[in-house]
DODOLO-893118 format. One line per 2 residues: for each residue z, x, y of N, C-alpha, C, O. Coordinates in steps of 0.02 Angstrom, whole numbers, plus 50000, padded with zeros to 5 digits. Example, Ala and Ser with C-alpha at 12.3 -4.5 7.8 and 13.67 -1.06 7.14 Angstrom:
<pts>
50390 50660 49716 50390 50615 49775 50390 50660 49835 50423 50712 49834 ~ 50354 50642 49888 50357 50684 49947 50394 50645 50002 50402 50670 50057
</pts>
This chain:
<pts>
55736 51741 53706 55761 51803 53676 55804 51786 53616 55845 51740 53619 ~ 55796 51823 53562 55836 51813 53502 55909 51832 53516 55923 51874 53558
55955 51799 53480 56026 51818 53486 56040 51882 53447 56093 51913 53455 ~ 55993 51903 53403 56000 51964 53364 55961 52019 53399 55900 52025 53391
55996 52059 53439 55964 52107 53483 55962 52176 53452 56002 52191 53407 ~ 55916 52219 53475 55919 52290 53455 55986 52320 53474 56015 52301 53525
56011 52366 53434 56075 52397 53449 56074 52431 53517 56025 52465 53535 ~ 56127 52422 53554 56133 52449 53621 56124 52397 53675 56143 52409 53733
56096 52339 53658 56085 52287 53708 56147 52244 53719 56155 52213 53772 ~ 56192 52242 53669 56250 52199 53673 56312 52233 53701 56356 52200 53729
56315 52299 53694 56377 52335 53707 56404 52328 53778 56464 52329 53788 ~ 56360 52320 53827 56382 52317 53897 56389 52246 53923 56403 52236 53983
56379 52195 53881 56386 52126 53904 56459 52111 53917 56503 52138 53884 ~ 56471 52067 53964 56540 52050 53983 56580 52022 53924 56638 52040 53913
56548 51978 53885 56583 51948 53828 56604 52000 53777 56660 51999 53753 ~ 56558 52046 53761 56573 52098 53712 56630 52143 53736 56675 52159 53698
56628 52162 53800 56680 52205 53828 56748 52170 53827 56798 52201 53809 ~ 56749 52106 53846 56811 52069 53846 56843 52064 53777 56903 52071 53769
56801 52053 53726 56826 52047 53658 56855 52113 53634 56908 52115 53603 ~ 56820 52168 53648 56842 52234 53625 56910 52254 53655 56946 52293 53625
56926 52227 53713 56988 52247 53746 57044 52195 53736 57094 52197 53772 ~ 57035 52150 53688 57086 52100 53676 57099 52094 53601 57055 52070 53564
57158 52116 53576 57173 52109 53505 57167 52038 53480 57144 52026 53424 ~ 57186 51990 53521 57181 51920 53502 57108 51898 53494 57091 51864 53446
57066 51918 53542 56995 51900 53538 56960 51935 53480 56913 51907 53451 ~ 56983 51995 53463 56955 52030 53405 56969 51991 53341 56926 51985 53298
57030 51964 53335 57048 51924 53276 57008 51859 53275 56987 51836 53221 ~ 56997 51829 53333 56957 51768 53336 56884 51783 53317 56851 51742 53285
56860 51842 53338 56791 51862 53320 56784 51871 53245 56732 51857 53217 ~ 56837 51896 53212 56836 51903 53140 56831 51834 53107 56792 51824 53060
56871 51787 53131 56871 51720 53102 56804 51685 53111 56781 51648 53067 ~ 56773 51695 53169 56709 51661 53183 56648 51698 53155 56593 51671 53153
56659 51761 53133 56602 51800 53107 56556 51825 53161 56497 51837 53148 ~ 56582 51834 53221 56540 51855 53278 56518 51927 53271 56557 51970 53249
56455 51941 53289 56429 52009 53290 56449 52042 53356 56437 52014 53410 ~ 56478 52101 53352 56499 52140 53411 56465 52208 53410 56431 52226 53362
56474 52245 53464 56448 52313 53468 56499 52360 53500 56535 52341 53546 ~ 56501 52421 53475 56542 52473 53505 56511 52541 53487 56464 52544 53448
56539 52593 53516 56511 52660 53506 56543 52693 53445 56604 52694 53437 ~ 56501 52721 53401 56526 52760 53344 56543 52830 53369 56501 52864 53399
56605 52851 53358 56629 52915 53384 56624 52972 53334 56606 53028 53351 ~ 56639 52956 53270 56643 53008 53219 56615 52980 53154 56623 52920 53139
56584 53023 53115 56568 53008 53045 56608 53058 53004 56595 53118 53007 ~ 56657 53033 52965 56701 53079 52930 56668 53109 52868 56609 53095 52854
56705 53151 52832 56677 53187 52775 56653 53142 52720 56611 53161 52679 ~ 56679 53080 52718 56657 53031 52668 56604 52984 52695 56586 52935 52662
56579 52999 52754 56527 52960 52787 56549 52890 52807 56509 52843 52809 ~ 56614 52884 52822 56639 52823 52854 56632 52833 52929 56646 52886 52956
56610 52781 52964 56602 52785 53036 56667 52762 53071 56694 52709 53055 ~ 56690 52802 53118 56747 52784 53160 56721 52757 53225 56681 52790 53260
56743 52696 53242 56715 52661 53300 56769 52649 53352 56825 52630 53336 ~ 56752 52659 53415 56798 52650 53470 56798 52576 53492 56750 52552 53521
56853 52541 53476 56860 52471 53496 56905 52463 53557 56929 52408 53570 ~ 56916 52515 53593 56962 52512 53650 57031 52529 53628 57048 52587 53617
57074 52477 53621 57143 52489 53601 57154 52492 53526 57209 52510 53504 ~ 57104 52475 53487 57110 52473 53414 57056 52517 53383 56999 52518 53405
57077 52554 53331 57028 52595 53295 56988 52551 53247 57016 52506 53215 ~ 56924 52563 53241 56882 52528 53194 56852 52576 53144 56834 52632 53162
56846 52554 53082 56816 52596 53029 56762 52556 52994 56774 52500 52970 ~ 56702 52585 52990 56648 52557 52949 56644 52599 52886 56619 52656 52890
56666 52573 52829 56660 52611 52766 56588 52629 52752 56542 52591 52769 ~ 56577 52687 52721 56509 52711 52708 56463 52657 52680 56407 52649 52704
56486 52621 52629 56442 52572 52596 56424 52513 52641 56378 52476 52627 ~ 56462 52505 52696 56447 52452 52744 56413 52479 52807 56406 52444 52857
56391 52542 52803 56361 52574 52861 56291 52552 52878 56269 52557 52935 ~ 56254 52527 52828 56185 52504 52839 56161 52467 52777 56183 52481 52722
56115 52421 52787 56082 52388 52731 56048 52441 52687 56013 52485 52713 ~ 56059 52437 52622 56027 52483 52576 56068 52542 52554 56050 52578 52508
56125 52554 52588 56168 52610 52568 56199 52597 52499 56202 52641 52457 ~ 56220 52535 52488 56253 52518 52425 56208 52529 52365 56231 52556 52314
56145 52509 52370 56100 52515 52312 56060 52580 52312 56021 52592 52267 ~ 56071 52622 52362 56038 52687 52364 55967 52687 52392 55934 52738 52391
55944 52629 52416 55876 52625 52443 55871 52655 52513 55816 52668 52537 ~ 55928 52665 52545 55931 52696 52612 55977 52756 52608 56031 52752 52578
55956 52812 52637 55995 52873 52635 56051 52873 52686 56050 52834 52734 ~ 56100 52916 52675 56159 52919 52719 56143 52940 52791 56185 52932 52835
56084 52967 52802 56065 52986 52870 56066 52925 52915 56075 52931 52976 ~ 56055 52866 52886 56057 52804 52925 56126 52791 52954 56133 52758 53005
56178 52819 52922 56246 52813 52946 56263 52871 52992 56288 52862 53048 ~ 56249 52932 52968 56266 52992 53006 56234 52992 53076 56265 53013 53124
56173 52967 53080 56135 52969 53143 56163 52920 53195 56140 52921 53252 ~ 56210 52878 53177 56238 52830 53225 56293 52860 53269 56314 52828 53317
56316 52920 53252 56370 52951 53292 56347 52958 53365 56292 52981 53379 ~ 56392 52939 53411 56380 52941 53483 56330 52888 53506 56301 52893 53560
56319 52838 53463 56273 52783 53480 56307 52716 53468 56356 52712 53430 ~ 56282 52663 53499 56309 52596 53486 56294 52575 53414 56240 52589 53387
56342 52539 53384 56330 52508 53319 56352 52436 53323 56402 52419 53355 ~ 56314 52392 53289 56334 52323 53284 56377 52315 53221 56372 52355 53175
56418 52263 53220 56462 52254 53162 56494 52185 53163 56494 52151 53215 ~ 56520 52166 53106 56564 52109 53101 56632 52135 53078 56636 52182 53038
56685 52105 53103 56752 52125 53082 56768 52088 53017 56762 52027 53014 ~ 56787 52125 52965 56801 52094 52900 56876 52091 52884 56897 52051 52842
56916 52133 52916 56987 52135 52900 57025 52176 52951 56996 52214 52989 ~ 57091 52167 52951 57136 52211 52989 57187 52240 52941 57216 52204 52900
57197 52305 52944 57243 52339 52899 57287 52386 52939 57277 52396 52999 ~ 57336 52416 52905 57380 52465 52937 57374 52531 52900 57370 52532 52839
57374 52587 52937 57371 52652 52905 57441 52674 52883 57489 52636 52891 ~ 57448 52734 52856 57512 52757 52829 57566 52763 52881 57626 52764 52865
57546 52767 52945 57594 52771 52999 57610 52703 53029 57648 52697 53077 ~ 57580 52651 53000 57593 52583 53024 57548 52560 53080 57556 52504 53105
57500 52602 53101 57454 52583 53155 57399 52537 53128 57369 52551 53076 ~ 57388 52483 53164 57337 52434 53142 57267 52460 53158 57255 52489 53211
57221 52448 53113 57150 52464 53125 57107 52407 53097 57128 52369 53054 ~ 57046 52403 53122 56999 52351 53101 56949 52379 53052 56922 52434 53062
56936 52341 52999 56884 52359 52951 56820 52322 52971 56820 52261 52980 ~ 56767 52359 52979 56704 52332 53006 56647 52338 52956 56650 52379 52910
56597 52298 52965 56537 52302 52922 56474 52296 52964 56459 52242 52991 ~ 56437 52350 52969 56371 52347 53000 56322 52314 52953 56276 52279 52974
56331 52325 52888 56286 52296 52838 56286 52220 52841 56233 52189 52835 ~ 56344 52190 52851 56348 52116 52854 56313 52090 52917 56280 52038 52915
56320 52126 52973 56285 52106 53034 56209 52111 53023 56172 52066 53044 ~ 56186 52164 52992 56115 52172 52979 56089 52120 52931 56034 52094 52939
56129 52104 52880 56108 52053 52832 56100 51985 52865 56052 51949 52851 ~ 56147 51968 52908 56141 51904 52945 56079 51904 52989 56043 51854 52991
56067 51959 53023 56007 51965 53065 55944 51957 53023 55898 51922 53044 ~ 55943 51989 52965 55885 51985 52921 55873 51914 52897 55817 51889 52897
55926 51881 52877 55920 51813 52848 55906 51760 52900 55866 51714 52888 ~ 55937 51766 52958 55932 51713 53009 55877 51723 53060 55857 51676 53095
55852 51785 53065 55803 51800 53117 55741 51835 53090 55686 51808 53092 ~ 55749 51895 53063 55691 51935 53044 55651 51903 52988 55589 51906 52989
55684 51871 52940 55648 51840 52885 55607 51779 52907 55564 51755 52870 ~ 55621 51754 52967 55585 51696 52993 55527 51715 53039 55490 51671 53063
55519 51779 53053 55464 51801 53096 55397 51793 53061 55393 51801 53000 ~ 55345 51779 53099 55277 51775 53072 55231 51818 53114 55248 51837 53170
55173 51833 53087 55124 51873 53124 55107 51839 53190 55096 51779 53194 ~ 55105 51880 53242 55090 51855 53309 55151 51841 53351 55145 51831 53412
55211 51842 53321 55272 51833 53361 55282 51893 53406 55272 51950 53385 ~ 55301 51880 53468 55315 51933 53517 55391 51940 53522 55426 51892 53538
55416 52000 53510 55488 52011 53505 55510 52069 53550 55469 52110 53572 ~ 55575 52072 53562 55605 52129 53596 55620 52183 53545 55638 52169 53488
55612 52246 53565 55625 52302 53521 55649 52362 53562 55642 52363 53623 ~ 55678 52411 53527 55701 52472 53560 55676 52531 53519 55687 52534 53458
55643 52578 53551 55616 52637 53517 55673 52680 53491 55718 52699 53529 ~ 55671 52696 53425 55725 52735 53395 55704 52807 53381 55744 52853 53391
55644 52818 53358 55619 52886 53350 55543 52886 53345 55512 52835 53332 ~ 55515 52945 53357 55443 52952 53363 55417 53004 53313 55446 53057 53305
55362 52987 53280 55328 53032 53235 55255 53036 53256 55232 52994 53295 ~ 55219 53086 53230 55149 53092 53251 55106 53032 53229 55053 53020 53257
55130 52994 53179 55091 52938 53153 55112 52871 53184 55080 52820 53171 ~ 55165 52870 53224 55185 52807 53254 55255 52809 53282 55289 52860 53281
55276 52752 53308 55343 52745 53337 55384 52697 53294 55358 52645 53272 ~ 55447 52714 53283 55492 52668 53249 55534 52633 53301 55556 52663 53350
55544 52567 53290 55580 52528 53339 55630 52481 53305 55615 52451 53254 ~ 55689 52476 53335 55742 52430 53314 55721 52360 53336 55711 52347 53395
55715 52315 53287 55695 52246 53304 55753 52197 53299 55744 52137 53307 ~ 55812 52223 53285 55872 52181 53282 55926 52212 53241 55915 52227 53182
55985 52223 53270 56045 52248 53235 56032 52313 53197 56062 52325 53145 ~ 55989 52356 53224 55976 52420 53193 55926 52419 53137 55915 52471 53104
55894 52363 53124 55841 52359 53074 55776 52382 53107 55756 52357 53159 ~ 55743 52430 53074 55688 52466 53106 55620 52448 53075 55615 52438 53015
55569 52444 53117 55500 52432 53095 55455 52485 53126 55471 52514 53178 ~ 55398 52497 53094 55350 52548 53117 55295 52518 53160 55268 52465 53144
55279 52552 53215 55221 52536 53256 55172 52594 53248 55182 52646 53279 ~ 55119 52585 53208 55070 52639 53198 55040 52662 53264 55033 52622 53311
55021 52725 53269 54999 52754 53332 54937 52718 53359 54929 52712 53420 ~ 54893 52694 53315 54831 52662 53340 54843 52591 53366 54797 52560 53392
54905 52565 53360 54919 52499 53387 54959 52502 53452 54975 52451 53482 ~ 54974 52563 53475 55015 52570 53535 54977 52551 53598 55005 52519 53643
54914 52571 53603 54873 52554 53661 54800 52558 53640 54783 52588 53589 ~ 54756 52528 53680 54684 52533 53667 54661 52604 53680 54622 52631 53640
54683 52634 53734 54667 52704 53747 54703 52748 53696 54763 52743 53688 ~ 54665 52791 53662 54693 52832 53608 54739 52886 53635 54727 52915 53688
54791 52900 53597 54839 52952 53615 54848 52999 53556 54834 52982 53499 ~ 54873 53060 53570 54884 53110 53518 54952 53100 53485 54960 53116 53426
55001 53074 53523 55069 53067 53497 55104 53010 53534 55093 53002 53594 ~ 55145 52971 53500 55180 52915 53534 55222 52936 53593 55236 52895 53637
55243 52999 53597 55284 53021 53654 55245 53017 53720 55275 53022 53773 ~ 55180 53010 53716 55140 53002 53777 55150 52932 53807 55135 52922 53866
55175 52885 53768 55187 52817 53792 55261 52799 53795 55284 52765 53841 ~ 55299 52823 53746 55368 52802 53738 55416 52861 53740 55397 52918 53730
55479 52846 53752 55534 52893 53740 55588 52857 53701 55593 52796 53704 ~ 55627 52894 53664 55680 52865 53623 55729 52828 53668 55752 52853 53719
55746 52767 53647 55792 52725 53686 55757 52676 53732 55790 52633 53762 ~ 55691 52681 53738 55654 52637 53783 55652 52566 53756 55637 52555 53697
55667 52518 53799 55661 52447 53781 55588 52425 53790 55559 52435 53843 ~ 55560 52396 53737 55490 52375 53739 55483 52305 53709 55531 52277 53683
55423 52279 53714 55405 52219 53677 55355 52239 53622 55321 52290 53628 ~ 55350 52198 53571 55305 52213 53516 55280 52148 53485 55312 52096 53491
55223 52153 53451 55195 52097 53414 55203 52110 53340 55193 52167 53317 ~ 55222 52059 53302 55224 52066 53229 55152 52070 53204 55115 52020 53207
55132 52128 53180 55063 52140 53158 55052 52119 53086 55003 52087 53070 ~ 55099 52138 53042 55092 52120 52972 55161 52119 52939 55208 52151 52962
55165 52082 52884 55226 52079 52844 55204 52083 52771 55173 52038 52745 ~ 55222 52139 52739 55203 52149 52669 55264 52172 52630 55294 52223 52644
55281 52132 52579 55339 52147 52537 55402 52157 52578 55444 52200 52563 ~ 55409 52116 52630 55468 52120 52673 55466 52175 52725 55511 52179 52766
55414 52216 52723 55409 52271 52771 55366 52249 52830 55310 52224 52822 ~ 55393 52257 52891 55360 52234 52951 55325 52292 52986 55354 52346 52994
55263 52279 53007 55226 52327 53048 55215 52295 53117 55202 52235 53122 ~ 55221 52335 53169 55217 52311 53238 55152 52332 53272 55120 52381 53252
55135 52295 53324 55080 52314 53368 55103 52306 53441 55154 52274 53454 ~ 55066 52336 53487 55088 52339 53557 55031 52328 53606 55041 52302 53660
54971 52350 53586 54915 52351 53633 54896 52281 53658 54869 52275 53713 ~ 54909 52230 53618 54891 52161 53638 54931 52137 53698 54913 52087 53729
54984 52171 53715 55028 52150 53770 55012 52185 53835 55041 52170 53887 ~ 54966 52234 53832 54951 52277 53890 54891 52255 53930 54867 52291 53974
54865 52194 53916 54811 52167 53956 54742 52178 53928 54730 52226 53891 ~ 54697 52133 53945 54627 52138 53924 54590 52190 53966 54617 52218 54014
54528 52204 53946 54487 52250 53984 54480 52226 54056 54488 52264 54103 ~ 54466 52162 54065 54455 52134 54132 54519 52135 54173 54517 52151 54233
54576 52118 54143 54639 52119 54179 54655 52188 54206 54680 52195 54261 ~ 54641 52239 54165 54654 52307 54187 54602 52331 54238 54618 52365 54286
54539 52313 54226 54485 52335 54271 54491 52305 54340 54467 52335 54389 ~ 54523 52247 54346 54530 52214 54411 54572 52256 54460 54570 52244 54520
54610 52303 54434 54651 52345 54478 54611 52401 54511 54637 52437 54553 ~ 54547 52408 54492 54505 52462 54517 54442 52435 54549 54419 52381 54534
54414 52475 54595 54354 52456 54632 54306 52515 54635 54326 52572 54646 ~ 54241 52501 54625 54191 52553 54631 54195 52584 54701 54202 52549 54751
54191 52651 54704 54196 52687 54767 54265 52718 54778 54273 52761 54822 ~ 54315 52696 54739 54382 52725 54744 54386 52792 54708 54348 52804 54661
54431 52834 54729 54450 52893 54691 54522 52883 54669 54567 52872 54710 ~ 54533 52886 54603 54599 52869 54575 54621 52924 54526 54584 52971 54512
54681 52915 54501 54709 52963 54453 54697 52938 54381 54701 52878 54368 ~ 54682 52985 54336 54675 52968 54266 54698 53026 54222 54718 53078 54247
54695 53016 54157 54712 53068 54109 54653 53078 54062 54628 53030 54032 ~ 54631 53140 54056 54575 53154 54011 54599 53149 53939 54645 53185 53918
54569 53104 53901 54591 53092 53832 54549 53130 53781 54575 53154 53731 ~ 54484 53137 53794 54442 53176 53748 54381 53201 53786 54358 53170 53834
54356 53257 53763 54296 53287 53793 54242 53290 53739 54251 53322 53688 ~ 54187 53256 53752 54131 53253 53705 54070 53288 53734 54071 53308 53792
54017 53294 53694 53955 53325 53718 53924 53286 53776 53893 53315 53820 ~ 53934 53220 53775 53902 53177 53825 53947 53159 53883 53927 53122 53928
54009 53185 53884 54054 53170 53939 54126 53170 53917 54142 53187 53860 ~ 54169 53150 53962 54241 53148 53949 54268 53078 53959 54252 53044 54007
54310 53057 53911 54343 52992 53918 54407 53002 53958 54449 53043 53941 ~ 54413 52962 54010 54470 52968 54056 54508 52902 54056 54480 52849 54070
54572 52905 54039 54614 52846 54039 54636 52829 54110 54664 52871 54145 ~ 54622 52768 54131 54644 52744 54197 54708 52703 54191 54748 52700 54238
54718 52673 54133 54778 52634 54116 54784 52635 54040 54734 52649 54006 ~ 54842 52620 54012 54849 52622 53939 54797 52582 53900 54780 52600 53844
54772 52529 53930 54721 52488 53896 54653 52493 53930 54613 52447 53924 ~ 54641 52548 53965 54577 52553 54000 54557 52626 54008 54596 52668 54031
54494 52641 53989 54467 52708 53997 54395 52703 54021 54361 52653 54010 ~ 54373 52756 54055 54303 52760 54077 54273 52826 54054 54308 52871 54032
54207 52830 54060 54171 52891 54040 54149 52929 54101 54115 52903 54145 ~ 54170 52992 54103 54152 53035 54160 54099 53085 54139 54094 53104 54081
54059 53107 54187 54010 53159 54175 54047 53224 54159 54101 53237 54185 ~ 54016 53265 54116 54047 53328 54096 54058 53374 54155 54020 53374 54204
54111 53414 54150 54126 53463 54201 54156 53524 54167 54198 53517 54123 ~ 54135 53582 54187 54157 53643 54154 54232 53654 54160 54261 53645 54214
54263 53674 54105 54333 53693 54107 54383 53638 54096 54443 53651 54092 ~ 54360 53576 54091 54408 53521 54081 54430 53519 54008 54394 53542 53963
54489 53490 53996 54513 53484 53927 54558 53422 53921 54587 53398 53969 ~ 54563 53398 53859 54604 53339 53845 54676 53352 53864 54702 53407 53852
54709 53302 53892 54779 53308 53912 54789 53323 53985 54845 53317 54011 ~ 54735 53343 54020 54741 53357 54091 54742 53292 54131 54712 53242 54112
54776 53294 54187 54771 53240 54236 54709 53254 54278 54691 53312 54290 ~ 54676 53201 54300 54614 53210 54339 54612 53160 54397 54636 53104 54391
54582 53182 54452 54563 53134 54504 54490 53118 54492 54448 53163 54486 ~ 54475 53054 54488 54407 53033 54470 54380 52982 54521 54416 52939 54546
54316 52990 54535 54280 52943 54578 54248 52890 54535 54215 52906 54485 ~ 54259 52827 54552 54231 52772 54513 54161 52756 54539 54152 52729 54594
54110 52773 54498 54040 52758 54517 54024 52685 54510 53995 52654 54555 ~ 54043 52656 54453 54026 52586 54441 54071 52556 54388 54098 52591 54345
54079 52490 54391 54116 52451 54342 54070 52397 54316 54046 52355 54354 ~ 54057 52397 54250 54006 52353 54221 54039 52310 54166 54040 52331 54108
54066 52251 54183 54101 52210 54134 54059 52190 54074 54083 52189 54017 ~ 53995 52173 54086 53953 52149 54030 53941 52203 53978 53923 52188 53921
53951 52266 53997 53945 52321 53949 54013 52353 53934 54018 52401 53895 ~ 54065 52326 53966 54132 52352 53957 54134 52428 53971 54162 52466 53933
54103 52447 54027 54098 52518 54044 54121 52531 54115 54111 52491 54160 ~ 54153 52588 54123 54170 52614 54190 54142 52685 54193 54160 52727 54153
54099 52698 54242 54069 52764 54251 54107 52803 54304 54121 52778 54358 ~ 54124 52865 54287 54167 52905 54330 54137 52974 54344 54092 52997 54309
54161 53005 54397 54147 53075 54412 54214 53111 54422 54255 53089 54462 ~ 54224 53164 54386 54286 53202 54392 54283 53246 54455 54238 53287 54462
54331 53236 54499 54334 53275 54561 54374 53338 54551 54353 53392 54572 ~ 54431 53332 54518 54475 53389 54507 54520 53375 54447 54529 53317 54428
54549 53427 54418 54595 53419 54362 54659 53458 54375 54660 53507 54412 ~ 54713 53436 54343 54779 53466 54352 54815 53466 54285 54804 53422 54244
54857 53516 54275 54900 53515 54216 54948 53457 54221 54969 53439 54276 ~ 54965 53428 54163 55003 53366 54164 55056 53366 54109 55041 53383 54052
55117 53347 54126 55170 53339 54078 55187 53265 54073 55202 53232 54123 ~ 55185 53239 54012 55196 53167 54002 55267 53147 54021 55315 53180 54002
55272 53093 54059 55336 53065 54079 55331 52989 54070 55318 52953 54119 ~ 55340 52965 54009 55328 52894 53994 55370 52847 54038 55430 52857 54047
55337 52797 54064 55370 52744 54102 55370 52680 54061 55328 52671 54017 ~ 55417 52636 54076 55420 52573 54040 55353 52536 54048 55328 52530 54103
55325 52511 53992 55259 52479 53995 55257 52418 54042 55307 52384 54051 ~ 55199 52407 54070 55186 52346 54110 55152 52296 54064 55099 52310 54036
55183 52238 54056 55156 52188 54009 55120 52132 54046 55142 52108 54099 ~ 55065 52111 54017 55026 52056 54044 55040 51990 54007 55020 51937 54030
55075 51994 53951 55087 51936 53909 55161 51917 53912 55204 51959 53898 ~ 55176 51855 53929 55244 51831 53930 55257 51780 53875 55312 51752 53870
55207 51768 53833 55214 51719 53778 55260 51746 53724 55269 51806 53716 ~ 55289 51700 53686 55331 51719 53629 55291 51725 53564 55316 51750 53514
55228 51702 53567 55185 51706 53508 55113 51707 53531 55095 51671 53578 ~ 55071 51747 53498 54999 51746 53511 54962 51740 53445 54979 51774 53396
54912 51698 53443 54870 51691 53383 54812 51740 53385 54794 51771 53335 ~ 54782 51746 53445 54724 51791 53452 54728 51826 53519 54754 51800 53568
54701 51887 53520 54697 51925 53582 54626 51953 53588 54605 51995 53548 ~ 54589 51928 53637 54520 51951 53649 54523 52004 53704 54533 51987 53763
54513 52066 53686 54516 52120 53734 54452 52124 53776 54456 52135 53836 ~ 54395 52115 53745 54331 52124 53779 54315 52064 53824 54339 52009 53811
54276 52075 53878 54255 52021 53922 54214 51968 53885 54179 51984 53836 ~ 54218 51907 53907 54183 51852 53873 54108 51863 53871 54075 51845 53822
54080 51893 53924 54007 51901 53928 53983 51968 53900 53926 51987 53909 ~ 54028 52003 53865 54010 52068 53836 53985 52058 53765 54013 52020 53726
53931 52093 53747 53902 52087 53680 53948 52115 53626 53946 52093 53569 ~ 53989 52165 53645 54036 52194 53597 54102 52155 53600 54131 52146 53653
54125 52132 53541 54185 52092 53538 54242 52132 53506 54236 52157 53450 ~ 54298 52139 53543 54357 52172 53517 54414 52122 53519 54434 52099 53572
54440 52105 53460 54488 52050 53455 54541 52066 53402 54525 52096 53351 ~ 54602 52045 53415 54656 52047 53366 54669 51975 53345 54677 51931 53388
54672 51962 53281 54683 51894 53255 54746 51893 53213 54750 51926 53161 ~ 54795 51855 53236 54858 51849 53200 54867 51779 53170 54920 51762 53145
54815 51738 53173 54822 51667 53158 54816 51648 53085 54826 51590 53066 ~ 54801 51697 53042 54787 51681 52972 54845 51696 52926 54834 51713 52867
54906 51690 52951 54962 51716 52910 55021 51670 52908 55032 51628 52952 ~ 55059 51679 52855 55126 51652 52850 55166 51700 52805 55137 51733 52762
55230 51702 52816 55272 51742 52771 55277 51705 52706 55310 51728 52659
</pts>
């Protein structure tokens, strides 16, 4: 695991808590340049963040609120949106206010810059990293990959089984893993489906003759595609009144690895409200060069190749 974690992962660690509650340790953290985390309580009228350090007040000046604020490449919403959330920072100074009370001057920008230079800039395609979902759009999920630096995971890379919106898989704040899909002009794109198992790994959980639960993903003239797992779907015979998004109980007629097919019969359907659970990962590696989704003996080859790259 990288030492540069998504925001929110450090705040509850024993070391971080101990430092925040000790004026002496806070000063030592300033001298050593240690990255800490605490909760942002207020964003004032000048867009300075007020941070709760326990016994000492912390202030992140607006221009130090995020990478890109100084040069205008990042909007102030990147600062405002941190209220009531953890923020990472480095302590840059201690000062006294007009009443003589000491406060700490903090910089989130310096913490992010260190993360970018020492960690993110060294990532290559195929690296598997920890991330935290920050917000969801219809075209993909944004995830914090370290110290509040965010990368996009396009919707078609979230799982093999197609979804209408990332909220069907993720919720904001969810800890996930991701693969570095591409790096272009310093902008990182993520993928996720390669970590959710091959067709065979997913199909091994099912047996012909079983009746199981699935989600209807699409209804076509020739049948309905039913998701059995995020990386596995089967084709069911058409049934009147069914529609995409419904939960279904399905009978498994057959599983055919050489054709990468699962034949199903829909027994019944139910209205369904998505309640995303933390993904189940089949990959524990820190880097993957290639991911072959399709079975070896299948004529159709589905593969992700990350091996042809360098930053």
